[in-house]
Backbone as CSV, one residue per row, in Angstrom:
resi,resn,N_x,N_y,N_z,CA_x,CA_y,CA_z,C_x,C_y,C_z
1,MET,0.896,-1.359,-0.360,0.184,-0.056,0.098,0.839,1.088,-0.138
2,SER,0.674,2.100,-0.802,1.362,3.361,-0.897,1.262,4.321,0.411
3,SER,2.088,5.018,0.810,2.463,6.103,1.695,0.928,6.993,1.833
4,LYS,0.578,7.331,0.521,-0.432,8.274,0.511,-1.997,7.392,1.183
5,ASN,-2.065,6.229,0.302,-3.005,4.998,0.620,-2.938,4.846,2.121
6,LYS,-2.163,4.964,2.768,-1.984,4.503,3.983,-2.351,5.566,5.110
7,ARG,-1.806,6.934,4.636,-2.003,8.165,5.359,-3.791,8.355,5.180
8,TYR,-4.604,7.809,3.827,-6.497,8.073,3.717,-6.409,7.140,4.551
9,MET,-6.146,5.687,4.688,-6.832,4.814,5.671,-6.594,5.071,7.289
10,ASN,-5.686,5.435,7.449,-5.873,5.508,9.090,-6.745,6.998,9.674
11,ILE,-7.006,7.944,8.308,-7.946,8.873,8.112,-9.507,8.187,8.361
12,ALA,-9.851,7.395,7.357,-11.080,6.950,7.259,-11.170,6.021,8.733
13,LYS,-10.643,5.367,8.944,-10.472,4.688,9.944,-11.006,5.121,11.149
14,ALA,-10.360,6.181,11.388,-10.610,7.245,12.602,-12.075,7.835,12.576
15,CYS,-12.473,8.156,11.397,-13.588,8.703,10.796,-14.907,7.660,10.911
16,LEU,-14.512,6.429,10.811,-15.624,5.576,10.694,-15.367,5.113,12.087
17,SER,-14.508,4.899,13.104,-14.613,4.738,14.479,-15.630,6.266,14.960
18,ALA,-15.141,6.957,14.946,-15.895,8.115,15.728,-17.337,7.744,15.493
19,ILE,-17.445,7.599,13.960,-19.199,7.439,13.615,-19.718,6.043,14.501
20,ASN,-19.069,5.308,14.717,-19.608,4.046,15.306,-19.978,4.277,16.846
21,GLN,-19.005,5.103,17.362,-18.940,5.351,18.753,-20.199,6.417,19.195
22,THR,-20.592,7.085,18.032,-21.600,8.012,18.574,-22.790,7.822,17.719
23,ASN,-23.405,6.221,17.181,-24.507,6.291,16.850,-26.044,6.620,17.277
24,THR,-25.794,6.953,18.518,-26.941,7.233,19.677,-26.749,8.580,20.002
25,GLN,-25.939,9.159,19.618,-25.966,10.684,20.115,-26.572,11.597,18.973
26,SER,-26.572,13.199,19.387,-27.011,13.719,18.056,-26.655,14.076,16.893
27,THR,-26.943,14.206,16.157,-26.108,14.287,14.928,-25.105,15.822,15.133
28,ASP,-25.201,16.602,15.776,-24.387,17.637,15.701,-22.962,16.793,16.322
29,LEU,-23.677,16.526,17.112,-22.287,15.648,18.410,-21.921,14.493,17.633
30,ALA,-22.349,13.578,16.305,-21.738,12.694,15.955,-21.199,13.576,15.193
31,TYR,-21.064,14.687,14.167,-20.369,15.242,13.425,-18.860,15.514,13.803
32,GLN,-19.272,16.379,15.340,-18.176,16.873,16.078,-17.185,15.645,16.284
33,GLU,-17.749,14.590,16.501,-16.603,13.428,16.966,-16.097,13.231,15.815
34,VAL,-16.544,12.853,14.260,-15.778,12.838,13.532,-14.859,13.972,12.885
35,PHE,-15.512,15.161,13.175,-13.967,16.060,12.731,-13.203,16.276,13.693
36,ASP,-13.315,16.014,15.064,-12.184,15.882,15.998,-11.252,14.468,15.502
37,ALA,-12.354,13.312,15.205,-11.501,12.411,14.571,-10.393,12.729,13.510
38,ILE,-11.057,13.572,12.443,-10.606,14.239,11.348,-9.188,14.743,11.340
39,ASP,-9.356,15.521,12.414,-8.361,16.664,13.052,-7.375,15.886,13.464
40,THR,-7.197,14.738,14.690,-6.202,14.373,15.319,-5.356,13.237,14.237
41,ALA,-6.427,12.546,13.198,-5.777,11.674,12.108,-4.685,12.645,11.319
42,PHE,-5.155,13.789,10.788,-4.308,15.049,10.338,-3.224,15.280,10.871
43,THR,-3.528,15.190,11.881,-2.310,16.033,12.944,-0.973,15.011,13.470
44,GLU,-1.455,13.597,13.618,-0.650,12.640,13.424,-0.047,12.627,12.320
45,GLN,-0.759,12.516,11.098,-0.048,12.051,9.898,0.933,13.379,9.653
46,PHE,0.723,14.737,9.713,1.220,15.504,9.510,2.402,15.164,10.492
47,GLY,2.585,15.343,11.407,3.949,14.928,12.315,4.725,14.152,11.877
48,LEU,4.314,13.154,11.299,5.264,12.027,10.561,6.191,12.778,9.284
49,LEU,5.323,13.668,8.362,5.608,14.101,7.633,6.491,15.192,7.646
50,GLY,6.648,15.710,8.815,7.196,16.900,9.466,8.474,16.236,9.744
51,SER,8.355,15.043,10.490,10.040,14.618,11.049,10.725,13.770,9.868
52,ASP,10.170,13.370,8.703,10.511,13.125,7.528,11.233,14.338,6.981
53,HIS,10.733,15.394,6.913,11.239,16.662,6.313,12.052,17.080,7.150
54,GLN,11.950,17.178,8.455,13.340,17.677,9.145,14.754,16.540,8.871
55,LYS,14.412,15.672,8.854,15.503,14.433,8.682,16.327,14.739,7.241
56,MET,15.762,15.235,6.319,16.008,15.419,5.071,16.845,16.838,4.832
57,ARG,16.398,17.617,5.756,16.656,19.348,5.936,18.351,18.809,6.535
58,ASP,18.032,18.224,7.373,19.275,17.656,8.477,20.327,17.249,7.432
59,ALA,19.602,16.200,6.894,21.122,15.314,5.687,21.643,16.583,4.929
60,LEU,20.660,17.274,4.438,21.173,18.159,3.264,22.249,19.288,3.989
61,ASP,21.772,20.005,5.035,22.806,20.617,5.811,24.030,20.002,6.210
62,THR,24.079,19.028,6.182,25.389,18.006,6.586,26.222,18.073,5.047
63,ILE,25.286,17.639,4.017,26.311,17.695,2.834,26.514,18.865,2.106
64,ALA,25.836,19.817,2.571,26.120,21.048,1.933,27.175,21.831,2.966
65,ASN,27.495,21.349,3.688,28.592,21.881,4.577,29.661,20.749,4.871
66,LEU,29.920,20.067,3.893,31.144,18.869,3.824,32.590,19.445,3.322
67,PRO,33.665,19.535,3.768,34.461,19.972,3.350,34.644,19.698,1.976
68,GLU,35.262,19.965,0.584,35.851,18.938,-0.523,36.329,18.345,-0.534
69,ASP,37.332,17.898,0.672,38.065,16.457,0.614,36.987,15.323,0.823
70,GLU,35.641,15.841,1.383,34.815,14.681,2.228,33.385,14.484,1.808
71,LEU,33.480,15.320,0.097,32.310,14.785,-0.608,31.793,13.976,-1.226
72,SER,32.791,12.715,-1.056,32.520,11.024,-1.239,31.763,10.492,-0.439
73,GLN,31.400,11.570,1.080,30.284,10.846,1.932,29.151,11.261,1.781
74,ALA,28.552,12.310,0.534,27.321,12.716,0.500,26.370,11.699,0.263
75,PRO,26.805,10.719,-0.710,25.805,9.302,-0.875,25.346,9.019,0.484
76,GLN,26.210,8.521,0.622,25.799,7.652,2.122,25.012,8.400,3.384
77,ILE,25.379,10.090,3.271,24.443,10.461,4.045,23.146,10.539,3.587
78,ALA,22.879,10.433,2.220,21.744,10.795,1.805,21.024,9.189,2.127
79,ARG,21.908,8.590,1.850,21.149,6.631,1.963,20.648,6.823,3.283
80,LEU,21.526,7.044,4.453,20.729,6.909,5.558,19.954,7.764,5.856
81,ALA,19.509,8.962,5.133,18.148,9.682,5.701,17.186,9.434,4.896
82,LEU,17.406,8.816,3.871,16.095,7.924,3.176,15.598,6.534,3.722
83,LYS,16.238,6.194,4.662,16.164,4.903,5.165,15.109,4.448,6.421
84,LYS,14.201,3.862,5.861,12.901,4.036,6.523,12.992,3.464,7.883
85,PRO,12.756,3.852,8.695,12.743,2.999,10.126,12.106,2.021,10.431
86,HIS,12.705,1.273,11.040,11.967,-0.202,11.283,10.740,-0.426,12.584
């Protein structure tokens, strides 16, 4: 499953969970629960994207500041930044 599909699936699951938990409540309260679930899911997903972004920026800063005689290390630094956590 692609990363985008995973993000959408997580948000959909959060919405469905909120809907299932609010089936006996008023419509307005049910909507608010779903909106809150969407906000939470987006916040979690953007947090992951933000940490990935920072990791890439740090790698690029490191590469940009390498002395000329150490530029051969750039590919390894980039590979480490792109490596998926387990």
